[in-house]
N, CA, C and O of each residue as an XYZ file, in Angstrom:
556
protein
N      93.824    140.655     61.958
C      93.364    141.896     61.599
C      92.190    141.322     62.365
O      91.802    140.173     62.154
N      91.549    142.235     63.379
C      90.556    141.824     64.385
C      89.364    142.467     64.168
O      89.135    143.559     64.687
N      88.186    141.622     63.097
C      87.211    142.171     62.711
C      85.920    141.360     63.552
O      85.796    140.163     63.812
N      85.005    142.557     63.867
C      83.786    141.878     64.704
C      82.734    142.107     63.971
O      82.482    143.239     63.559
N      81.991    141.072     63.716
C      80.633    141.141     63.429
C      79.522    141.054     63.820
O      79.289    139.875     64.085
N      78.248    142.016     64.102
C      77.612    142.489     64.844
C      76.477    142.694     64.197
O      76.555    143.296     63.126
N      75.097    142.231     64.702
C      73.678    142.411     63.751
C      73.664    143.919     63.966
O      74.192    144.399     64.969
N      72.924    144.863     62.818
C      72.863    145.937     62.811
C      71.629    146.224     63.788
O      70.837    145.419     64.279
N      71.713    147.766     63.939
C      70.469    147.994     65.279
C      70.207    149.505     64.335
O      70.688    149.678     63.215
N      69.535    150.287     64.905
C      69.402    151.397     64.755
C      70.331    152.900     64.680
O      70.489    153.877     63.948
N      70.765    152.369     65.874
C      71.820    153.150     66.744
C      72.859    153.641     65.802
O      73.290    154.790     65.710
N      73.224    152.491     65.051
C      74.120    152.563     64.168
C      74.226    153.400     62.644
O      75.113    153.442     61.791
N      72.856    154.040     62.756
C      72.379    154.544     61.634
C      73.395    155.591     60.698
O      73.684    155.496     59.505
N      73.841    156.674     61.762
C      74.755    157.575     61.220
C      75.830    156.923     60.288
O      76.007    157.212     59.105
N      76.568    155.924     61.075
C      77.516    155.410     60.369
C      77.705    154.947     59.321
O      78.610    155.119     58.504
N      76.134    153.844     59.324
C      76.266    153.271     58.238
C      76.040    153.979     56.988
O      76.537    153.687     55.901
N      75.108    155.104     57.287
C      75.054    156.219     56.288
C      76.239    156.631     55.511
O      76.374    156.508     54.294
N      77.106    157.148     56.372
C      78.147    158.104     56.012
C      79.102    156.700     55.359
O      79.813    157.039     54.414
N      79.181    155.469     55.675
C      79.742    154.585     54.898
C      78.889    154.554     53.506
O      79.484    154.602     52.430
N      77.689    154.486     53.566
C      76.989    154.243     52.083
C      77.730    155.002     50.983
O      78.375    154.720     49.973
N      77.271    156.283     51.757
C      77.379    157.549     50.760
C      79.128    157.638     50.145
O      79.421    158.421     49.241
N      80.150    156.726     50.790
C      81.131    156.479     50.078
C      81.471    155.684     49.207
O      82.347    155.892     48.367
N      80.637    154.437     49.356
C      80.521    153.675     48.156
C      80.037    153.740     47.068
O      78.819    153.868     46.945
N      81.008    153.657     45.823
C      80.410    153.730     44.403
C      79.421    152.432     44.269
O      79.755    151.382     44.817
N      78.600    152.492     43.772
C      77.421    151.354     43.590
C      76.484    151.452     44.425
O      75.547    150.735     44.075
N      76.287    151.996     45.361
C      74.981    152.009     46.301
C      74.482    153.243     45.909
O      75.063    154.311     46.101
N      73.605    153.129     45.462
C      72.315    154.223     45.562
C      71.236    154.617     46.512
O      70.176    154.029     46.730
N      71.689    155.707     47.035
C      71.014    156.133     47.974
C      69.657    157.087     47.983
O      69.635    158.260     47.612
N      68.659    156.416     48.428
C      67.184    157.222     47.694
C      66.401    157.182     49.481
O      66.800    156.698     50.541
N      64.860    158.128     49.000
C      63.934    157.954     50.322
C      63.875    156.765     51.264
O      63.495    156.815     52.433
N      64.318    155.632     50.578
C      64.206    154.572     51.374
C      65.009    154.152     52.582
O      64.853    153.314     53.470
N      65.993    155.114     52.257
C      67.438    155.041     53.224
C      67.569    155.954     54.084
O      68.643    156.201     54.632
N      66.301    156.675     54.346
C      66.245    157.535     55.417
C      65.839    156.920     56.595
O      64.915    156.108     56.620
N      66.633    157.342     57.816
C      66.491    156.725     59.268
C      65.276    156.044     59.423
O      65.277    154.862     59.768
N      64.186    156.692     59.195
C      62.800    156.406     59.772
C      62.417    155.001     58.764
O      62.023    153.966     59.302
N      62.580    155.101     57.274
C      62.660    154.170     56.682
C      63.470    152.517     56.720
O      62.925    151.467     56.382
N      65.003    152.684     57.268
C      66.021    151.715     57.716
C      65.341    151.214     58.863
O      65.334    149.989     58.985
N      64.670    152.014     59.876
C      64.338    151.350     61.179
C      63.194    150.431     60.813
O      63.261    149.240     61.116
N      62.052    150.971     60.119
C      61.033    150.069     60.065
C      61.412    148.721     59.151
O      60.692    147.723     59.158
N      62.538    148.818     58.428
C      63.305    147.897     57.653
C      63.785    146.557     58.924
O      63.367    145.410     59.080
N      64.596    147.188     59.491
C      65.279    146.357     60.932
C      64.409    145.768     61.750
O      64.545    144.635     62.213
N      63.321    146.656     61.990
C      61.928    145.916     62.819
C      61.383    144.485     61.945
O      61.342    143.341     62.397
N      61.026    144.898     60.697
C      60.195    143.830     60.163
C      61.371    142.469     59.952
O      61.047    141.297     60.141
N      62.870    142.945     59.493
C      63.633    141.799     59.460
C      64.677    141.733     60.297
O      65.878    141.785     60.030
N      64.019    141.588     61.554
C      65.193    141.386     62.997
C      66.064    140.657     62.642
O      65.844    139.818     61.768
N      67.454    140.809     63.316
C      68.692    140.211     63.060
C      69.156    139.490     61.934
O      69.802    138.452     62.084
N      68.776    140.128     60.391
C      69.353    139.192     59.373
C      70.425    140.260     58.795
O      71.073    139.861     57.827
N      70.683    141.515     59.249
C      71.156    142.551     58.519
C      72.541    142.692     59.800
O      72.295    142.616     61.004
N      73.726    142.868     59.335
C      74.860    142.833     59.561
C      76.190    143.927     59.596
O      76.447    144.497     58.536
N      76.887    144.172     60.591
C      77.641    145.408     60.302
C      79.245    144.792     60.669
O      79.329    143.821     61.421
N      80.384    145.365     60.141
C      81.767    144.612     60.627
C      82.113    145.864     60.902
O      81.755    146.873     60.295
N      83.203    145.745     62.334
C      83.817    146.958     62.934
C      84.934    146.484     62.919
O      85.171    145.286     63.074
N      85.894    147.494     62.702
C      87.484    147.132     63.139
C      88.023    148.227     64.295
O      88.025    149.433     64.045
N      88.378    147.809     65.301
C      88.583    148.783     66.095
C      87.687    149.915     66.463
O      87.875    151.125     66.584
N      86.416    148.960     66.632
C      85.021    150.215     67.009
C      84.787    150.923     65.850
O      83.774    151.594     66.043
N      85.205    151.099     64.786
C      84.823    151.562     63.433
C      83.981    150.706     62.609
O      84.368    149.662     62.086
N      82.812    151.198     62.521
C      82.167    150.454     61.233
C      82.697    150.592     59.923
O      82.661    151.608     59.229
N      83.151    149.585     59.664
C      83.828    149.212     58.297
C      83.356    148.526     57.264
O      83.959    148.355     56.204
N      81.859    147.960     57.646
C      81.410    147.083     56.574
C      79.527    147.266     56.891
O      79.113    147.922     57.847
N      78.685    146.626     55.994
C      77.648    146.360     56.035
C      76.896    145.672     55.253
O      77.249    145.667     54.074
N      75.406    144.730     55.689
C      74.904    144.263     54.706
C      73.821    144.468     55.329
O      73.846    144.342     56.553
N      72.448    144.875     54.596
C      71.267    144.994     55.083
C      70.451    143.404     54.358
O      70.822    142.968     53.268
N      69.817    143.013     54.830
C      69.169    141.432     54.423
C      67.750    141.432     55.347
O      67.549    141.918     56.461
N      66.984    140.805     54.578
C      65.190    140.269     54.999
C      64.968    139.568     53.901
O      65.650    139.382     52.893
N      63.649    139.107     54.317
C      62.667    138.501     53.305
C      61.462    138.774     53.267
O      60.966    139.342     54.240
N      60.746    138.478     52.252
C      59.278    138.476     52.312
C      58.340    137.150     52.760
O      57.163    137.146     52.401
N      58.836    136.100     53.496
C      58.390    134.868     53.357
C      58.787    134.322     52.271
O      59.007    133.130     52.486
N      58.987    134.610     51.205
C      58.868    133.577     49.689
C      60.914    133.639     49.427
O      61.683    132.712     49.171
N      61.099    134.625     49.565
C      62.335    134.832     48.620
C      63.175    135.982     49.972
O      62.633    136.720     50.795
N      64.800    135.680     49.692
C      65.373    136.807     50.404
C      65.951    138.014     49.376
O      66.225    137.935     48.179
N      66.035    139.220     50.346
C      67.004    140.396     49.458
C      67.786    140.878     50.071
O      67.451    141.514     51.070
N      68.899    140.779     49.764
C      70.334    141.690     50.220
C      70.222    143.369     49.562
O      69.592    143.712     48.561
N      70.871    144.052     50.286
C      70.857    145.413     49.852
C      72.043    145.939     50.625
O      72.287    145.339     51.672
N      72.862    146.999     50.284
C      73.682    147.703     50.665
C      74.989    146.913     51.318
O      75.336    147.139     52.477
N      75.691    145.950     50.451
C      76.661    145.475     51.051
C      77.839    146.467     50.736
O      78.182    146.814     49.606
N      78.429    146.887     51.983
C      79.499    147.624     52.036
C      80.486    147.485     52.389
O      80.436    147.209     53.588
N      81.922    147.524     51.859
C      83.041    147.668     52.720
C      83.839    149.111     52.765
O      83.478    149.825     51.830
N      84.512    149.525     53.341
C      85.243    150.549     53.264
C      86.599    150.390     52.548
O      87.420    149.762     53.218
N      86.960    150.750     51.521
C      87.634    150.809     50.756
C      89.115    150.237     50.943
O      89.713    149.335     50.356
N      89.511    151.161     52.056
C      90.691    150.869     53.080
C      90.884    148.951     53.472
O      91.911    148.275     53.543
N      89.373    148.547     53.663
C      89.735    147.135     54.323
C      88.793    146.104     53.161
O      87.913    145.343     53.564
N      89.108    146.226     51.895
C      88.739    145.468     50.883
C      89.665    144.156     50.587
O      90.889    144.194     50.706
N      88.941    142.986     50.188
C      89.478    142.017     50.029
C      90.535    141.320     50.991
O      91.635    140.788     50.836
N      89.583    141.603     52.183
C      90.208    140.786     53.323
C      88.967    139.424     53.905
O      89.088    138.601     54.813
N      88.084    139.613     53.151
C      86.974    138.571     53.179
C      85.867    139.144     54.263
O      84.958    138.557     54.849
N      86.339    140.647     54.303
C      84.733    141.101     55.066
C      83.546    140.928     54.626
O      82.586    140.412     55.199
N      83.653    141.547     53.183
C      82.124    141.308     52.417
C      81.329    139.901     52.371
O      80.124    139.661     52.292
N      82.737    138.858     52.470
C      82.160    137.497     52.439
C      81.395    137.148     53.979
O      80.271    136.678     54.158
N      82.272    137.493     54.851
C      81.572    137.116     56.722
C      80.173    137.591     56.091
O      79.310    136.817     55.678
N      80.102    138.853     56.086
C      78.893    139.294     56.476
C      77.839    138.615     55.581
O      76.852    138.177     56.174
N      77.893    138.467     54.294
C      76.802    137.516     52.975
C      76.841    136.339     53.857
O      75.716    135.840     53.880
N      77.753    135.627     54.666
C      77.737    134.023     55.296
C      76.608    134.465     56.514
O      75.565    133.859     56.759
N      77.072    135.585     57.145
C      76.413    135.645     58.069
C      74.537    135.605     57.672
O      73.743    134.925     58.323
N      74.238    136.281     56.765
C      73.022    137.206     56.531
C      72.338    135.664     56.333
O      71.415    135.206     57.005
N      73.020    135.028     55.273
C      72.477    134.107     54.537
C      72.242    132.617     55.427
O      71.391    131.729     55.366
N      73.238    132.807     56.119
C      72.986    131.650     57.150
C      71.244    131.775     58.071
O      70.378    130.912     58.220
N      71.295    133.215     58.526
C      70.152    133.598     59.080
C      69.025    133.012     58.331
O      68.128    132.282     58.752
N      69.313    133.633     56.710
C      67.996    133.384     55.838
C      67.560    132.007     55.923
O      66.397    131.721     56.208
N      68.559    131.041     55.659
C      68.577    129.675     55.257
C      68.043    128.902     56.720
O      67.641    127.739     56.727
N      68.113    129.704     57.850
C      67.168    129.119     59.665
C      65.917    129.743     59.199
O      65.014    129.452     59.984
N      65.550    130.411     58.330
C      64.131    130.848     58.683
C      63.285    130.101     57.134
O      62.137    130.422     56.827
N      63.876    129.393     56.561
C      63.176    128.260     55.393
C      62.977    129.112     54.072
O      61.978    129.160     53.354
N      64.623    130.011     53.890
C      64.279    130.756     52.835
C      65.546    130.038     51.864
O      66.668    129.818     52.319
N      65.222    129.793     50.761
C      65.865    128.734     49.974
C      66.363    129.620     48.492
O      67.243    129.094     47.810
N      65.829    130.827     48.084
C      66.475    131.881     47.450
C      66.595    132.997     47.747
O      65.696    133.471     48.443
N      67.711    133.851     47.361
C      67.839    135.195     47.604
C      68.383    135.921     46.288
O      69.086    135.406     45.418
N      67.954    137.091     46.331
C      68.194    138.439     45.228
C      68.865    139.534     45.581
O      68.538    140.262     46.518
N      69.704    139.679     44.946
C      70.504    141.255     44.989
C      69.972    142.010     43.745
O      69.582    141.379     42.763
N      69.958    143.338     43.791
C      70.104    143.996     42.791
C      71.375    144.879     42.658
O      72.067    145.419     43.521
N      71.461    144.855     41.329
C      73.118    145.410     41.010
C      73.135    146.390     40.042
O      73.129    145.888     38.918
N      73.161    147.958     40.042
C      73.495    148.814     39.201
C      74.023    148.016     37.872
O      74.753    147.032     37.990
N      73.677    148.423     36.829
C      74.223    147.958     35.608
C      75.882    148.680     35.497
O      76.793    148.196     34.824
N      75.945    149.548     36.077
C      77.653    150.365     36.021
C      78.379    149.587     37.415
O      79.603    149.719     37.433
N      77.887    148.927     38.386
C      78.487    148.444     39.372
C      79.555    147.333     38.829
O      79.377    146.154     39.133
N      80.739    147.747     37.971
C      81.262    146.334     37.884
C      81.951    145.327     38.592
O      81.970    144.116     38.376
N      82.789    146.312     39.896
C      83.107    145.796     40.889
C      81.918    144.998     41.419
O      82.141    143.801     41.232
N      80.850    145.185     41.954
C      79.852    144.767     42.567
C      79.951    143.553     41.660
O      80.447    142.548     42.170
N      79.590    143.494     40.503
C      79.352    141.945     39.606
C      80.533    141.444     40.018
O      80.390    140.523     40.822
N      81.604    141.708     39.768
C      82.787    140.690     39.911
C      82.459    139.660     41.712
O      82.177    138.477     41.905
N      82.634    140.594     42.491
C      82.164    140.192     43.440
C      81.357    139.063     43.470
O      81.854    137.972     43.751
N      79.803    139.221     43.138
C      78.859    138.159     43.227
C      78.786    137.149     42.315
O      78.026    136.218     42.581
N      79.247    137.132     41.559
C      79.846    136.367     40.419
C      81.254    135.606     40.936
O      81.814    134.641     40.414
N      81.482    136.054     41.648
C      82.973    134.672     42.315
C      82.546    134.279     43.438
O      83.172    133.345     43.940
N      81.419    134.814     44.167
C      80.759    133.804     45.398
C      79.699    133.068     45.184
O      78.905    132.553     45.971
N      79.779    133.069     43.762
C      78.490    132.104     43.458
C      77.088    132.082     42.727
O      76.395    131.150     42.319
N      76.892    133.783     42.713
C      75.618    134.516     42.142
C      75.663    134.107     40.785
O      76.647    133.833     40.099
N      74.572    134.106     40.523
C      73.952    134.069     38.692
C      73.203    134.855     38.437
O      72.099    135.062     38.941
N      73.967    135.615     37.256
C      72.657    136.487     36.420
C      71.518    135.763     35.877
O      71.646    134.657     35.352
N      70.425    136.356     35.992
C      69.096    136.099     35.006
C      68.980    136.947     34.055
O      69.115    138.105     34.449
N      68.774    136.828     32.907
C      68.465    137.085     31.738
C      67.007    136.825     31.430
O      66.629    137.068     30.284
N      65.935    136.248     32.529
C      64.521    136.158     31.777
C      63.867    137.098     32.670
O      62.716    136.808     32.996
N      64.340    138.093     33.097
C      63.458    139.060     34.169
C      63.881    140.603     34.069
O      65.062    140.773     33.767
N      63.297    141.474     34.223
C      63.581    142.665     33.956
C      62.810    143.354     35.171
O      61.597    143.201     35.307
N      63.391    143.936     35.835
C      63.161    144.873     37.391
C      62.091    146.270     36.465
O      62.357    146.785     35.378
N      61.062    146.517     37.248
C      60.391    147.504     37.174
C      60.139    148.087     38.633
O      60.407    147.468     39.663
N      59.499    149.565     38.575
C      59.750    149.929     40.093
C      58.672    151.025     39.812
O      58.461    151.517     38.703
N      58.035    151.329     40.941
C      57.077    152.814     40.398
C      56.710    152.980     42.113
O      56.412    152.098     42.918
N      56.849    154.373     42.303
C      57.016    155.419     43.420
C      55.295    155.690     43.950
O      54.434    156.366     43.386
N      55.208    154.961     45.117
C      53.526    155.067     45.569
C      53.519    156.162     46.358
O      52.468    156.547     46.870
């Protein structure tokens, strides 16, 4: 299978959004509007990657950091292309870029109901934390 991994740019937004809408376990919010994703990509240039097969977007991973910790969002692979190592390739690209930037620890937020996502993250060596709870507030 001929898979190409490319850095995400804002011109890919419509395809990305269509993919994200199809994926169970991805929650789309105001932060996922085009202008907000554009800001995120500018602030975290070169950390996010997309997978293509025959010119069609089939996977994505948004990644960035705050200077101390890395954060990953929207790991998505079209269901027709799962279990072919695409998610792992995307993850490896982003992790390598974060490491080169001096980031030593990375976090991902997973919905409690996302059983498939949890299985993937455990399989690739990520650990659950039971010492923290996440809180949010809209500004």
